[in-house]
mmCIF file of the N, C-alpha and C atoms, coordinates in Angstrom:
data_MODEL
# 
_entry.id   MODEL 
# 
loop_
_atom_site.group_PDB 
_atom_site.id 
_atom_site.type_symbol 
_atom_site.label_atom_id 
_atom_site.label_alt_id 
_atom_site.label_comp_id 
_atom_site.label_asym_id 
_atom_site.label_entity_id 
_atom_site.label_seq_id 
_atom_site.pdbx_PDB_ins_code 
_atom_site.Cartn_x 
_atom_site.Cartn_y 
_atom_site.Cartn_z 
_atom_site.occupancy 
_atom_site.B_iso_or_equiv 
_atom_site.pdbx_formal_charge 
_atom_site.auth_seq_id 
_atom_site.auth_comp_id 
_atom_site.auth_asym_id 
_atom_site.auth_atom_id 
_atom_site.pdbx_PDB_model_num 
ATOM 1   N N  . MET A 1 1  ? 28.152 23.270 31.494 1.00 0.00 ? 1  MET A N  1 
ATOM 2   C CA . MET A 1 1  ? 27.190 22.380 32.197 1.00 0.00 ? 1  MET A CA 1 
ATOM 3   C C  . MET A 1 1  ? 26.581 21.406 31.155 1.00 0.00 ? 1  MET A C  1 
ATOM 4   N N  . THR A 1 2  ? 26.709 20.121 31.512 1.00 0.00 ? 2  THR A N  1 
ATOM 5   C CA . THR A 1 2  ? 26.151 19.099 30.826 1.00 0.00 ? 2  THR A CA 1 
ATOM 6   C C  . THR A 1 2  ? 24.837 19.043 30.942 1.00 0.00 ? 2  THR A C  1 
ATOM 7   N N  . SER A 1 3  ? 23.871 18.960 29.817 1.00 0.00 ? 3  SER A N  1 
ATOM 8   C CA . SER A 1 3  ? 22.507 18.978 29.973 1.00 0.00 ? 3  SER A CA 1 
ATOM 9   C C  . SER A 1 3  ? 22.128 17.558 30.505 1.00 0.00 ? 3  SER A C  1 
ATOM 10  N N  . LEU A 1 4  ? 21.348 17.629 31.495 1.00 0.00 ? 4  LEU A N  1 
ATOM 11  C CA . LEU A 1 4  ? 20.808 16.286 31.973 1.00 0.00 ? 4  LEU A CA 1 
ATOM 12  C C  . LEU A 1 4  ? 19.615 15.743 31.164 1.00 0.00 ? 4  LEU A C  1 
ATOM 13  N N  . LYS A 1 5  ? 19.505 14.468 31.072 1.00 0.00 ? 5  LYS A N  1 
ATOM 14  C CA . LYS A 1 5  ? 18.437 13.902 30.463 1.00 0.00 ? 5  LYS A CA 1 
ATOM 15  C C  . LYS A 1 5  ? 17.646 12.786 31.125 1.00 0.00 ? 5  LYS A C  1 
ATOM 16  N N  . VAL A 1 6  ? 16.477 12.346 30.570 1.00 0.00 ? 6  VAL A N  1 
ATOM 17  C CA . VAL A 1 6  ? 15.720 11.373 31.052 1.00 0.00 ? 6  VAL A CA 1 
ATOM 18  C C  . VAL A 1 6  ? 16.612 10.022 31.374 1.00 0.00 ? 6  VAL A C  1 
ATOM 19  N N  . GLY A 1 7  ? 16.369 9.572  32.723 1.00 0.00 ? 7  GLY A N  1 
ATOM 20  C CA . GLY A 1 7  ? 17.166 8.328  33.128 1.00 0.00 ? 7  GLY A CA 1 
ATOM 21  C C  . GLY A 1 7  ? 18.389 8.692  33.943 1.00 0.00 ? 7  GLY A C  1 
ATOM 22  N N  . ASP A 1 8  ? 18.780 9.994  33.903 1.00 0.00 ? 8  ASP A N  1 
ATOM 23  C CA . ASP A 1 8  ? 19.985 10.289 34.781 1.00 0.00 ? 8  ASP A CA 1 
ATOM 24  C C  . ASP A 1 8  ? 19.719 10.152 36.232 1.00 0.00 ? 8  ASP A C  1 
ATOM 25  N N  . LEU A 1 9  ? 20.839 9.830  36.835 1.00 0.00 ? 9  LEU A N  1 
ATOM 26  C CA . LEU A 1 9  ? 20.700 9.960  38.469 1.00 0.00 ? 9  LEU A CA 1 
ATOM 27  C C  . LEU A 1 9  ? 21.499 11.133 38.734 1.00 0.00 ? 9  LEU A C  1 
ATOM 28  N N  . VAL A 1 10 ? 20.544 11.931 39.390 1.00 0.00 ? 10 VAL A N  1 
ATOM 29  C CA . VAL A 1 10 ? 20.989 13.408 39.676 1.00 0.00 ? 10 VAL A CA 1 
ATOM 30  C C  . VAL A 1 10 ? 21.015 13.656 41.192 1.00 0.00 ? 10 VAL A C  1 
ATOM 31  N N  . GLU A 1 11 ? 21.797 14.740 41.752 1.00 0.00 ? 11 GLU A N  1 
ATOM 32  C CA . GLU A 1 11 ? 21.825 15.038 43.103 1.00 0.00 ? 11 GLU A CA 1 
ATOM 33  C C  . GLU A 1 11 ? 21.362 16.469 43.121 1.00 0.00 ? 11 GLU A C  1 
ATOM 34  N N  . LEU A 1 12 ? 20.638 16.797 44.311 1.00 0.00 ? 12 LEU A N  1 
ATOM 35  C CA . LEU A 1 12 ? 20.218 18.191 44.576 1.00 0.00 ? 12 LEU A CA 1 
ATOM 36  C C  . LEU A 1 12 ? 21.380 19.187 44.525 1.00 0.00 ? 12 LEU A C  1 
ATOM 37  N N  . ARG A 1 13 ? 22.429 18.912 45.234 1.00 0.00 ? 13 ARG A N  1 
ATOM 38  C CA . ARG A 1 13 ? 23.570 19.579 45.396 1.00 0.00 ? 13 ARG A CA 1 
ATOM 39  C C  . ARG A 1 13 ? 24.624 18.541 45.508 1.00 0.00 ? 13 ARG A C  1 
ATOM 40  N N  . ALA A 1 14 ? 25.797 18.675 44.941 1.00 0.00 ? 14 ALA A N  1 
ATOM 41  C CA . ALA A 1 14 ? 26.859 17.591 45.052 1.00 0.00 ? 14 ALA A CA 1 
ATOM 42  C C  . ALA A 1 14 ? 27.329 17.427 46.480 1.00 0.00 ? 14 ALA A C  1 
ATOM 43  N N  . GLY A 1 15 ? 27.332 16.082 46.868 1.00 0.00 ? 15 GLY A N  1 
ATOM 44  C CA . GLY A 1 15 ? 27.554 15.849 48.118 1.00 0.00 ? 15 GLY A CA 1 
ATOM 45  C C  . GLY A 1 15 ? 26.589 15.665 49.215 1.00 0.00 ? 15 GLY A C  1 
ATOM 46  N N  . THR A 1 16 ? 25.323 15.988 48.818 1.00 0.00 ? 16 THR A N  1 
ATOM 47  C CA . THR A 1 16 ? 24.239 16.104 49.876 1.00 0.00 ? 16 THR A CA 1 
ATOM 48  C C  . THR A 1 16 ? 23.693 14.703 50.028 1.00 0.00 ? 16 THR A C  1 
ATOM 49  N N  . GLY A 1 17 ? 23.674 13.828 49.161 1.00 0.00 ? 17 GLY A N  1 
ATOM 50  C CA . GLY A 1 17 ? 23.198 12.471 49.222 1.00 0.00 ? 17 GLY A CA 1 
ATOM 51  C C  . GLY A 1 17 ? 21.763 12.346 48.883 1.00 0.00 ? 17 GLY A C  1 
ATOM 52  N N  . THR A 1 18 ? 21.108 13.673 48.555 1.00 0.00 ? 18 THR A N  1 
ATOM 53  C CA . THR A 1 18 ? 19.729 13.626 47.921 1.00 0.00 ? 18 THR A CA 1 
ATOM 54  C C  . THR A 1 18 ? 19.895 13.223 46.442 1.00 0.00 ? 18 THR A C  1 
ATOM 55  N N  . VAL A 1 19 ? 19.436 11.983 46.248 1.00 0.00 ? 19 VAL A N  1 
ATOM 56  C CA . VAL A 1 19 ? 19.667 11.414 44.886 1.00 0.00 ? 19 VAL A CA 1 
ATOM 57  C C  . VAL A 1 19 ? 18.232 11.231 44.323 1.00 0.00 ? 19 VAL A C  1 
ATOM 58  N N  . GLY A 1 20 ? 18.105 11.380 42.918 1.00 0.00 ? 20 GLY A N  1 
ATOM 59  C CA . GLY A 1 20 ? 16.796 11.067 42.273 1.00 0.00 ? 20 GLY A CA 1 
ATOM 60  C C  . GLY A 1 20 ? 17.063 10.825 40.837 1.00 0.00 ? 20 GLY A C  1 
ATOM 61  N N  . THR A 1 21 ? 16.051 10.339 40.140 1.00 0.00 ? 21 THR A N  1 
ATOM 62  C CA . THR A 1 21 ? 15.980 9.916  38.710 1.00 0.00 ? 21 THR A CA 1 
ATOM 63  C C  . THR A 1 21 ? 15.221 10.973 37.893 1.00 0.00 ? 21 THR A C  1 
ATOM 64  N N  . VAL A 1 22 ? 15.801 11.483 36.780 1.00 0.00 ? 22 VAL A N  1 
ATOM 65  C CA . VAL A 1 22 ? 15.199 12.340 35.995 1.00 0.00 ? 22 VAL A CA 1 
ATOM 66  C C  . VAL A 1 22 ? 14.009 11.529 35.089 1.00 0.00 ? 22 VAL A C  1 
ATOM 67  N N  . LEU A 1 23 ? 12.771 11.865 35.293 1.00 0.00 ? 23 LEU A N  1 
ATOM 68  C CA . LEU A 1 23 ? 11.642 11.347 34.533 1.00 0.00 ? 23 LEU A CA 1 
ATOM 69  C C  . LEU A 1 23 ? 11.329 11.952 33.316 1.00 0.00 ? 23 LEU A C  1 
ATOM 70  N N  . ASP A 1 24 ? 11.434 13.235 33.312 1.00 0.00 ? 24 ASP A N  1 
ATOM 71  C CA . ASP A 1 24 ? 10.986 14.024 32.068 1.00 0.00 ? 24 ASP A CA 1 
ATOM 72  C C  . ASP A 1 24 ? 11.717 15.435 32.154 1.00 0.00 ? 24 ASP A C  1 
ATOM 73  N N  . VAL A 1 25 ? 11.731 15.953 30.838 1.00 0.00 ? 25 VAL A N  1 
ATOM 74  C CA . VAL A 1 25 ? 12.466 17.208 30.763 1.00 0.00 ? 25 VAL A CA 1 
ATOM 75  C C  . VAL A 1 25 ? 11.526 18.332 30.033 1.00 0.00 ? 25 VAL A C  1 
ATOM 76  N N  . VAL A 1 26 ? 11.268 19.521 30.687 1.00 0.00 ? 26 VAL A N  1 
ATOM 77  C CA . VAL A 1 26 ? 10.529 20.599 30.051 1.00 0.00 ? 26 VAL A CA 1 
ATOM 78  C C  . VAL A 1 26 ? 11.590 21.554 29.608 1.00 0.00 ? 26 VAL A C  1 
ATOM 79  N N  . GLU A 1 27 ? 11.510 21.584 28.030 1.00 0.00 ? 27 GLU A N  1 
ATOM 80  C CA . GLU A 1 27 ? 12.677 22.491 27.429 1.00 0.00 ? 27 GLU A CA 1 
ATOM 81  C C  . GLU A 1 27 ? 12.132 23.922 27.462 1.00 0.00 ? 27 GLU A C  1 
ATOM 82  N N  . SER A 1 28 ? 12.740 24.806 28.279 1.00 0.00 ? 28 SER A N  1 
ATOM 83  C CA . SER A 1 28 ? 12.424 26.089 28.402 1.00 0.00 ? 28 SER A CA 1 
ATOM 84  C C  . SER A 1 28 ? 13.769 26.781 28.891 1.00 0.00 ? 28 SER A C  1 
ATOM 85  N N  . HIS A 1 29 ? 13.671 27.975 29.051 1.00 0.00 ? 29 HIS A N  1 
ATOM 86  C CA . HIS A 1 29 ? 14.930 28.651 29.787 1.00 0.00 ? 29 HIS A CA 1 
ATOM 87  C C  . HIS A 1 29 ? 14.451 29.370 31.215 1.00 0.00 ? 29 HIS A C  1 
ATOM 88  N N  . PRO A 1 30 ? 14.933 28.687 32.357 1.00 0.00 ? 30 PRO A N  1 
ATOM 89  C CA . PRO A 1 30 ? 15.851 27.478 32.369 1.00 0.00 ? 30 PRO A CA 1 
ATOM 90  C C  . PRO A 1 30 ? 15.062 26.266 32.164 1.00 0.00 ? 30 PRO A C  1 
ATOM 91  N N  . ARG A 1 31 ? 15.803 25.163 31.884 1.00 0.00 ? 31 ARG A N  1 
ATOM 92  C CA . ARG A 1 31 ? 14.993 23.917 31.766 1.00 0.00 ? 31 ARG A CA 1 
ATOM 93  C C  . ARG A 1 31 ? 14.564 23.439 33.120 1.00 0.00 ? 31 ARG A C  1 
ATOM 94  N N  . TRP A 1 32 ? 13.514 22.716 33.038 1.00 0.00 ? 32 TRP A N  1 
ATOM 95  C CA . TRP A 1 32 ? 12.949 22.141 34.357 1.00 0.00 ? 32 TRP A CA 1 
ATOM 96  C C  . TRP A 1 32 ? 12.806 20.547 34.058 1.00 0.00 ? 32 TRP A C  1 
ATOM 97  N N  . LEU A 1 33 ? 13.093 19.968 35.175 1.00 0.00 ? 33 LEU A N  1 
ATOM 98  C CA . LEU A 1 33 ? 13.263 18.364 35.221 1.00 0.00 ? 33 LEU A CA 1 
ATOM 99  C C  . LEU A 1 33 ? 12.217 17.923 36.108 1.00 0.00 ? 33 LEU A C  1 
ATOM 100 N N  . LEU A 1 34 ? 11.435 16.795 35.775 1.00 0.00 ? 34 LEU A N  1 
ATOM 101 C CA . LEU A 1 34 ? 10.703 16.100 36.700 1.00 0.00 ? 34 LEU A CA 1 
ATOM 102 C C  . LEU A 1 34 ? 11.551 14.994 37.256 1.00 0.00 ? 34 LEU A C  1 
ATOM 103 N N  . VAL A 1 35 ? 11.808 15.130 38.641 1.00 0.00 ? 35 VAL A N  1 
ATOM 104 C CA . VAL A 1 35 ? 12.671 14.186 39.282 1.00 0.00 ? 35 VAL A CA 1 
ATOM 105 C C  . VAL A 1 35 ? 11.898 13.413 40.310 1.00 0.00 ? 35 VAL A C  1 
ATOM 106 N N  . ASP A 1 36 ? 12.012 12.115 40.338 1.00 0.00 ? 36 ASP A N  1 
ATOM 107 C CA . ASP A 1 36 ? 11.608 11.149 41.367 1.00 0.00 ? 36 ASP A CA 1 
ATOM 108 C C  . ASP A 1 36 ? 12.700 10.954 42.340 1.00 0.00 ? 36 ASP A C  1 
ATOM 109 N N  . TRP A 1 37 ? 12.494 11.866 43.475 1.00 0.00 ? 37 TRP A N  1 
ATOM 110 C CA . TRP A 1 37 ? 13.566 11.684 44.491 1.00 0.00 ? 37 TRP A CA 1 
ATOM 111 C C  . TRP A 1 37 ? 13.417 10.360 45.308 1.00 0.00 ? 37 TRP A C  1 
ATOM 112 N N  . HIS A 1 38 ? 14.567 9.678  45.427 1.00 0.00 ? 38 HIS A N  1 
ATOM 113 C CA . HIS A 1 38 ? 14.659 8.407  46.246 1.00 0.00 ? 38 HIS A CA 1 
ATOM 114 C C  . HIS A 1 38 ? 14.627 8.597  47.657 1.00 0.00 ? 38 HIS A C  1 
ATOM 115 N N  . THR A 1 39 ? 13.402 8.691  48.292 1.00 0.00 ? 39 THR A N  1 
ATOM 116 C CA . THR A 1 39 ? 13.287 8.957  49.697 1.00 0.00 ? 39 THR A CA 1 
ATOM 117 C C  . THR A 1 39 ? 12.513 7.802  50.435 1.00 0.00 ? 39 THR A C  1 
ATOM 118 N N  . PRO A 1 40 ? 12.654 7.621  51.674 1.00 0.00 ? 40 PRO A N  1 
ATOM 119 C CA . PRO A 1 40 ? 11.989 6.546  52.241 1.00 0.00 ? 40 PRO A CA 1 
ATOM 120 C C  . PRO A 1 40 ? 10.537 6.717  52.034 1.00 0.00 ? 40 PRO A C  1 
ATOM 121 N N  . PRO A 1 41 ? 9.556  5.533  52.081 1.00 0.00 ? 41 PRO A N  1 
ATOM 122 C CA . PRO A 1 41 ? 8.230  5.564  51.709 1.00 0.00 ? 41 PRO A CA 1 
ATOM 123 C C  . PRO A 1 41 ? 7.553  6.579  52.832 1.00 0.00 ? 41 PRO A C  1 
ATOM 124 N N  . ASN A 1 42 ? 6.426  7.270  52.343 1.00 0.00 ? 42 ASN A N  1 
ATOM 125 C CA . ASN A 1 42 ? 5.622  8.081  53.188 1.00 0.00 ? 42 ASN A CA 1 
ATOM 126 C C  . ASN A 1 42 ? 6.245  9.184  53.840 1.00 0.00 ? 42 ASN A C  1 
ATOM 127 N N  . THR A 1 43 ? 7.536  9.592  53.327 1.00 0.00 ? 43 THR A N  1 
ATOM 128 C CA . THR A 1 43 ? 8.337  10.674 54.015 1.00 0.00 ? 43 THR A CA 1 
ATOM 129 C C  . THR A 1 43 ? 7.895  12.109 53.340 1.00 0.00 ? 43 THR A C  1 
ATOM 130 N N  . CYS A 1 44 ? 7.824  12.149 52.177 1.00 0.00 ? 44 CYS A N  1 
ATOM 131 C CA . CYS A 1 44 ? 7.461  13.279 51.494 1.00 0.00 ? 44 CYS A CA 1 
ATOM 132 C C  . CYS A 1 44 ? 7.095  13.003 50.026 1.00 0.00 ? 44 CYS A C  1 
ATOM 133 N N  . ILE A 1 45 ? 6.487  14.054 49.252 1.00 0.00 ? 45 ILE A N  1 
ATOM 134 C CA . ILE A 1 45 ? 6.283  13.925 47.759 1.00 0.00 ? 45 ILE A CA 1 
ATOM 135 C C  . ILE A 1 45 ? 7.593  13.502 47.173 1.00 0.00 ? 45 ILE A C  1 
ATOM 136 N N  . ASN A 1 46 ? 7.595  12.516 46.380 1.00 0.00 ? 46 ASN A N  1 
ATOM 137 C CA . ASN A 1 46 ? 8.817  12.132 45.679 1.00 0.00 ? 46 ASN A CA 1 
ATOM 138 C C  . ASN A 1 46 ? 8.940  12.875 44.212 1.00 0.00 ? 46 ASN A C  1 
ATOM 139 N N  . LEU A 1 47 ? 7.881  13.147 43.533 1.00 0.00 ? 47 LEU A N  1 
ATOM 140 C CA . LEU A 1 47 ? 7.947  13.809 42.186 1.00 0.00 ? 47 LEU A CA 1 
ATOM 141 C C  . LEU A 1 47 ? 7.942  15.394 42.359 1.00 0.00 ? 47 LEU A C  1 
ATOM 142 N N  . LEU A 1 48 ? 8.935  15.808 41.942 1.00 0.00 ? 48 LEU A N  1 
ATOM 143 C CA . LEU A 1 48 ? 9.113  17.354 41.865 1.00 0.00 ? 48 LEU A CA 1 
ATOM 144 C C  . LEU A 1 48 ? 9.587  17.801 40.750 1.00 0.00 ? 48 LEU A C  1 
ATOM 145 N N  . LEU A 1 49 ? 9.149  19.167 40.223 1.00 0.00 ? 49 LEU A N  1 
ATOM 146 C CA . LEU A 1 49 ? 9.773  19.747 39.120 1.00 0.00 ? 49 LEU A CA 1 
ATOM 147 C C  . LEU A 1 49 ? 11.045 20.606 39.582 1.00 0.00 ? 49 LEU A C  1 
ATOM 148 N N  . GLU A 1 50 ? 12.039 20.216 39.204 1.00 0.00 ? 50 GLU A N  1 
ATOM 149 C CA . GLU A 1 50 ? 13.396 20.995 39.643 1.00 0.00 ? 50 GLU A CA 1 
ATOM 150 C C  . GLU A 1 50 ? 14.018 21.753 38.566 1.00 0.00 ? 50 GLU A C  1 
ATOM 151 N N  . ASN A 1 51 ? 14.512 22.998 38.857 1.00 0.00 ? 51 ASN A N  1 
ATOM 152 C CA . ASN A 1 51 ? 15.287 23.814 37.922 1.00 0.00 ? 51 ASN A CA 1 
ATOM 153 C C  . ASN A 1 51 ? 16.658 23.087 37.722 1.00 0.00 ? 51 ASN A C  1 
ATOM 154 N N  . GLU A 1 52 ? 16.998 22.897 36.542 1.00 0.00 ? 52 GLU A N  1 
ATOM 155 C CA . GLU A 1 52 ? 18.153 22.187 36.103 1.00 0.00 ? 52 GLU A CA 1 
ATOM 156 C C  . GLU A 1 52 ? 19.436 22.746 36.646 1.00 0.00 ? 52 GLU A C  1 
ATOM 157 N N  . GLU A 1 53 ? 19.395 24.072 36.943 1.00 0.00 ? 53 GLU A N  1 
ATOM 158 C CA . GLU A 1 53 ? 20.734 24.807 37.522 1.00 0.00 ? 53 GLU A CA 1 
ATOM 159 C C  . GLU A 1 53 ? 20.991 24.387 38.863 1.00 0.00 ? 53 GLU A C  1 
ATOM 160 N N  . PHE A 1 54 ? 20.225 23.834 39.711 1.00 0.00 ? 54 PHE A N  1 
ATOM 161 C CA . PHE A 1 54 ? 20.208 23.446 40.903 1.00 0.00 ? 54 PHE A CA 1 
ATOM 162 C C  . PHE A 1 54 ? 20.679 21.940 41.039 1.00 0.00 ? 54 PHE A C  1 
ATOM 163 N N  . LEU A 1 55 ? 20.689 21.243 39.982 1.00 0.00 ? 55 LEU A N  1 
ATOM 164 C CA . LEU A 1 55 ? 20.974 19.744 40.133 1.00 0.00 ? 55 LEU A CA 1 
ATOM 165 C C  . LEU A 1 55 ? 22.384 19.463 39.364 1.00 0.00 ? 55 LEU A C  1 
ATOM 166 N N  . THR A 1 56 ? 22.878 18.372 39.730 1.00 0.00 ? 56 THR A N  1 
ATOM 167 C CA . THR A 1 56 ? 24.010 17.836 39.146 1.00 0.00 ? 56 THR A CA 1 
ATOM 168 C C  . THR A 1 56 ? 24.045 16.411 38.938 1.00 0.00 ? 56 THR A C  1 
ATOM 169 N N  . LEU A 1 57 ? 24.802 15.890 38.121 1.00 0.00 ? 57 LEU A N  1 
ATOM 170 C CA . LEU A 1 57 ? 24.902 14.454 37.788 1.00 0.00 ? 57 LEU A CA 1 
ATOM 171 C C  . LEU A 1 57 ? 25.464 13.863 39.196 1.00 0.00 ? 57 LEU A C  1 
ATOM 172 N N  . ALA A 1 58 ? 24.775 12.693 39.469 1.00 0.00 ? 58 ALA A N  1 
ATOM 173 C CA . ALA A 1 58 ? 25.294 12.220 40.783 1.00 0.00 ? 58 ALA A CA 1 
ATOM 174 C C  . ALA A 1 58 ? 26.633 11.471 40.565 1.00 0.00 ? 58 ALA A C  1 
ATOM 175 N N  . THR A 1 59 ? 27.387 11.626 41.554 1.00 0.00 ? 59 THR A N  1 
ATOM 176 C CA . THR A 1 59 ? 28.833 11.289 41.651 1.00 0.00 ? 59 THR A CA 1 
ATOM 177 C C  . THR A 1 59 ? 28.756 9.714  41.995 1.00 0.00 ? 59 THR A C  1 
ATOM 178 N N  . GLY A 1 60 ? 30.032 8.931  41.977 1.00 0.00 ? 60 GLY A N  1 
ATOM 179 C CA . GLY A 1 60 ? 30.012 7.497  42.246 1.00 0.00 ? 60 GLY A CA 1 
ATOM 180 C C  . GLY A 1 60 ? 29.573 7.441  43.673 1.00 0.00 ? 60 GLY A C  1 
ATOM 181 N N  . ASP A 1 61 ? 30.013 8.251  44.646 1.00 0.00 ? 61 ASP A N  1 
ATOM 182 C CA . ASP A 1 61 ? 29.588 8.306  45.944 1.00 0.00 ? 61 ASP A CA 1 
ATOM 183 C C  . ASP A 1 61 ? 28.160 8.167  46.214 1.00 0.00 ? 61 ASP A C  1 
ATOM 184 N N  . ALA A 1 62 ? 27.474 9.109  45.510 1.00 0.00 ? 62 ALA A N  1 
ATOM 185 C CA . ALA A 1 62 ? 25.963 9.172  45.621 1.00 0.00 ? 62 ALA A CA 1 
ATOM 186 C C  . ALA A 1 62 ? 25.347 7.909  45.131 1.00 0.00 ? 62 ALA A C  1 
ATOM 187 N N  . ARG A 1 63 ? 25.784 7.429  44.046 1.00 0.00 ? 63 ARG A N  1 
ATOM 188 C CA . ARG A 1 63 ? 25.245 6.140  43.441 1.00 0.00 ? 63 ARG A CA 1 
ATOM 189 C C  . ARG A 1 63 ? 25.229 5.062  44.451 1.00 0.00 ? 63 ARG A C  1 
ATOM 190 N N  . GLU A 1 64 ? 26.515 5.043  45.159 1.00 0.00 ? 64 GLU A N  1 
ATOM 191 C CA . GLU A 1 64 ? 26.744 3.841  46.108 1.00 0.00 ? 64 GLU A CA 1 
ATOM 192 C C  . GLU A 1 64 ? 25.843 4.114  47.281 1.00 0.00 ? 64 GLU A C  1 
ATOM 193 N N  . ARG A 1 65 ? 25.601 5.357  47.674 1.00 0.00 ? 65 ARG A N  1 
ATOM 194 C CA . ARG A 1 65 ? 24.597 5.641  48.950 1.00 0.00 ? 65 ARG A CA 1 
ATOM 195 C C  . ARG A 1 65 ? 23.102 5.157  48.498 1.00 0.00 ? 65 ARG A C  1 
ATOM 196 N N  . GLN A 1 66 ? 22.840 5.534  47.145 1.00 0.00 ? 66 GLN A N  1 
ATOM 197 C CA . GLN A 1 66 ? 21.609 5.157  46.637 1.00 0.00 ? 66 GLN A CA 1 
ATOM 198 C C  . GLN A 1 66 ? 21.355 3.684  46.610 1.00 0.00 ? 66 GLN A C  1 
ATOM 199 N N  . ARG A 1 67 ? 22.366 3.075  46.129 1.00 0.00 ? 67 ARG A N  1 
ATOM 200 C CA . ARG A 1 67 ? 22.179 1.577  46.038 1.00 0.00 ? 67 ARG A CA 1 
ATOM 201 C C  . ARG A 1 67 ? 21.983 0.914  47.463 1.00 0.00 ? 67 ARG A C  1 
ATOM 202 N N  . ARG A 1 68 ? 22.746 1.483  48.491 1.00 0.00 ? 68 ARG A N  1 
ATOM 203 C CA . ARG A 1 68 ? 22.565 0.920  49.694 1.00 0.00 ? 68 ARG A CA 1 
ATOM 204 C C  . ARG A 1 68 ? 21.234 1.388  50.525 1.00 0.00 ? 68 ARG A C  1 
ATOM 205 N N  . GLY A 1 69 ? 20.534 2.209  49.786 1.00 0.00 ? 69 GLY A N  1 
ATOM 206 C CA . GLY A 1 69 ? 19.225 2.759  50.382 1.00 0.00 ? 69 GLY A CA 1 
ATOM 207 C C  . GLY A 1 69 ? 19.419 3.711  51.461 1.00 0.00 ? 69 GLY A C  1 
ATOM 208 N N  . ARG A 1 70 ? 20.563 4.462  51.560 1.00 0.00 ? 70 ARG A N  1 
ATOM 209 C CA . ARG A 1 70 ? 20.978 5.404  52.769 1.00 0.00 ? 70 ARG A CA 1 
ATOM 210 C C  . ARG A 1 70 ? 20.584 6.829  52.406 1.00 0.00 ? 70 ARG A C  1 
ATOM 211 N N  . THR A 1 71 ? 19.742 7.063  51.369 1.00 0.00 ? 71 THR A N  1 
ATOM 212 C CA . THR A 1 71 ? 19.401 8.473  50.913 1.00 0.00 ? 71 THR A CA 1 
ATOM 213 C C  . THR A 1 71 ? 18.457 8.919  52.048 1.00 0.00 ? 71 THR A C  1 
ATOM 214 N N  . THR A 1 72 ? 18.412 10.247 52.436 1.00 0.00 ? 72 THR A N  1 
ATOM 215 C CA . THR A 1 72 ? 17.390 10.769 53.166 1.00 0.00 ? 72 THR A CA 1 
ATOM 216 C C  . THR A 1 72 ? 16.690 11.817 52.724 1.00 0.00 ? 72 THR A C  1 
ATOM 217 N N  . CYS A 1 73 ? 15.414 12.057 53.132 1.00 0.00 ? 73 CYS A N  1 
ATOM 218 C CA . CYS A 1 73 ? 14.566 13.264 52.745 1.00 0.00 ? 73 CYS A CA 1 
ATOM 219 C C  . CYS A 1 73 ? 14.800 14.485 53.609 1.00 0.00 ? 73 CYS A C  1 
ATOM 220 N N  . HIS A 1 74 ? 15.129 15.444 52.860 1.00 0.00 ? 74 HIS A N  1 
ATOM 221 C CA . HIS A 1 74 ? 15.366 16.746 53.493 1.00 0.00 ? 74 HIS A CA 1 
ATOM 222 C C  . HIS A 1 74 ? 14.045 17.743 53.384 1.00 0.00 ? 74 HIS A C  1 
ATOM 223 N N  . CYS A 1 75 ? 12.842 17.117 53.622 1.00 0.00 ? 75 CYS A N  1 
ATOM 224 C CA . CYS A 1 75 ? 11.651 17.804 53.581 1.00 0.00 ? 75 CYS A CA 1 
ATOM 225 C C  . CYS A 1 75 ? 11.411 18.495 54.893 1.00 0.00 ? 75 CYS A C  1 
ATOM 226 N N  . GLU A 1 76 ? 10.735 19.629 54.817 1.00 0.00 ? 76 GLU A N  1 
ATOM 227 C CA . GLU A 1 76 ? 10.348 20.485 55.896 1.00 0.00 ? 76 GLU A CA 1 
ATOM 228 C C  . GLU A 1 76 ? 8.974  20.175 56.286 1.00 0.00 ? 76 GLU A C  1 
# 
């Protein structure tokens, strides 16, 4: 697994379309990342600490969806 770093565009799970930007990294085991999820305004809290094991580097498809603004929030 490639270690994610500040500035990387990440997905919650590959292919979900839930895309965010890594803002900070907490070095521990497991590593935790502060992610700014790209969601519509006023939908849910965008900044969340995420376990690196559940994230993946965003693919080309996810980057294109993010550019077009078609990411959706999967908040409950």
